[in-house]
C-alpha positions, -999 to +999 in steps of 0.1 A: +751-299-220+725-332-224+705-316-188+708-281-201+689-289-231+666-315-208+656-286-189+651-260-218+626-285-235+605-287-201+609-246-197+591-248-231+569-278-220+559-255-195+550-222-214+529-243-240+513-261-210+502-231-201+463-212-197+462-187-221+435-158-218+415-127-229+418-098-214+388-089-198+361-070-223+343-041-206+316-029-219+295+010-208+267+005-181+234+015-198+242+013-231+209-008-245+202-010-279+179+011-293+161-019-309+159-032-279+122-035-266+122-053-228+126-038-200+162-022-195+170-046-163+208-042-146+211-078-155+209-075-190+231-048-194+264-062-202+298-049-183+326-068-186+334-101-205+360-125-208+373-158-218+402-179-215+415-213-224+428-241-207+448-263-225+455-288-201+419-291-195+410-290-236+385-267-217+370-224-222+364-209-188+339-178-197+328-155-176+306-123-176+297-097-153+263-079-154+253-038-141+232-056-114+225-089-096+212-115-117+178-121-113+163-153-124+128-143-115+132-118-144+131-132-179+158-131-201+190-154-207+229-148-216+237-164-253+274-166-261+281-171-299+311-185-311+327-187-341+357-218-338+361-212-377+337-216-403+311-188-387+286-181-413+257-169-393+255-131-389+218-123-382+228-089-366+235-065-393+199-051-389+206-040-358+240-026-356+261-056-356+269-073-390+308-081-374+288-109-347+304-141-365+292-177-351+285-214-359+278-222-323+257-206-297+264-209-257+230-208-238+235-195-203+197-193-176+195-170-155+191-198-130+227-212-136+213-240-165+235-241-198+237-259-223+256-261-263+229-277-282+215-304-268+247-308-243+238-295-205+263-275-187+265-258-157+274-221-146+284-204-114+263-176-103+272-152-081+259-115-080+260-098-108+287-121-124+283-166-139+317-180-154+308-211-169+332-242-180+332-253-218+354-286-229+368-279-263+352-310-273+313-294-278+332-267-297+353-288-319+375-263-345+361-260-379+392-245-391+404-223-362+430-231-333+414-225-300+431-195-292+419-180-328+380-184-314+360-155-318+331-149-287+302-126-281+275-125-257+246-107-258+215-107-234+181-112-245+153-110-228+140-149-247+145-161-281+125-149-312+131-118-327+170-093-326+150-066-306+146-090-277+184-084-277+198-056-251+234-051-254+268-066-270+299-070-261+323-068-275+304-039-295+299-054-335+333-077-330+341-108-316+370-116-289+397-143-291+417-158-259+455-146-264+486-161-247+493-155-214+521-131-207+535-156-183+536-179-207+554-156-230+578-156-204+588-189-198+591-196-236+616-162-237+632-177-204+631-213-223+653-202-257+677-183-230+686-213-217+687-229-252+708-204-261+731-210-236+733-248-239+743-241-279+769-215-274+784-234-245+783-264-270+795-239-297+827-231-274+833-262-265+837-275-305+861-246-308+882-250-272+877-286-260+889-295-222 
C-alpha cells in the first residue's frame, strides 16, 4: 500500500516537472501589414512562433521562423511582447492589433544579441529561424502563472513609429504555453495508480486477511 502511494506520488511529481509547451503559431507568408513602410524583406515576415516553459530550468524557450534567411546585413530586429499579468501596454490599435497587450519586451537583433531591459541574452540563429532561452527571473510574474503568460512577436525595421512593424504573430492576439500531452498522460497514470491503491485499501478493510 505504502509503495503504491509512493509510486503515485512519484508519477505526479514527474508530471508536474514535465516541460510545458505551446502549439506553434503559424502565420501566412507575405502578410506584411498595410501600414508597414519598409522593404518587404523575407526575414521580417514571421511564418511560425512558439513558446515553451520549462518548470525545472525555470526558463522560457522561444523560437520563431521567418519566410527567408535572417540577414544581419539588412535593417531589422524582432520584438517579443510579454504579458506577465498586469499587461496594460497596447499601442497597436491604430494598425489593427488592439489585443496585443504586454508589460515586458524581449528584443532580438539579427546578429543574435538579445535583451530583456538591461539584461543581455544570446539567441541562436540558424537560417530563417532563431531560438532563445529566457530565465523566468527576467520575466517575473505580476499576476499570471508562467503557463498563462501571453506572448506576441513583431519584426520591425527599427525603433520608433508603428509603421516600422512588418508583421504580428499571432495576429491581434497573444499565445500562452499549455501543458504538454505527455504531462497529461503522466497525470492520468498517477491518478490511476492512486485510485488502485485506494481501492485495494478499501477491499482490505472489508476483507482483511
